[in-house]
C-alpha positions, 0 to 999 in steps of 0.5 A: 500499500505504501509503495512509490508507485501507488503514491505516484498513481495517486499524484498523477490521478490528482493531476488528472482531476484537477485538470478537469475541474480547472476546464469546467471551472473555466467553461463557467467563467470561474476560477477553481478557487471561485468554484469551490466557494460558490459550491460552499456557499450555494446550500446555506450561509457560512462564516468567513472563519469557517470557509477558511478552514473548510477550504484551507486558506488563509483568512486574508487570502479568503478575503481576496477571493471573496472581494473578486467573487463578490465584484462579479455578483455571485456572492455577498457578505452580511454582518448578522449581528452587532459584532461586525467582525463576524461575517457570514457570506452567502450565494447571490441568486445569480451565484446559485444559478452558476453554481448549480450549473457548475455542480451539474456539469461536474456531475456529468463530466468529472466522472468521464476520467473513469470512462476507460475502466470496465463497468465493474471498476467504475462502480469500485472506483466511484465507491472507493472515491466517495468513502475517501472523500466522506471520510477526508472533507470537511462537512459541508464542503462539496460541489 
């Protein structure tokens, strides 16, 4: 299990997945970071601190990403209480439309990376990838 070949194969798989994700995001005029951000706030508003942790970003980097995405009208910040340091981010109506289209495109096109596998291997790959994602990704992070 801990062979160099397996590690190299996982890195290669990561590259294949990232390239396809970049292509899909580009088709929706989004950077991959904007795509991940939209997917993270489409279903429910999230606090900036929670998003930074879920996306693995420093708070200042997240603020810059939010600035760019907010200028496009896809997300909006809100301070729900008296404490203006607590900022919640949510998707605008336009952001939700784009995120829904992105999600549908990902669901359709990303699994194509396994298209050359036989059907049984495709099912096994789906089961294993889902199990890994379910145990390794922060709750609520998806697209």
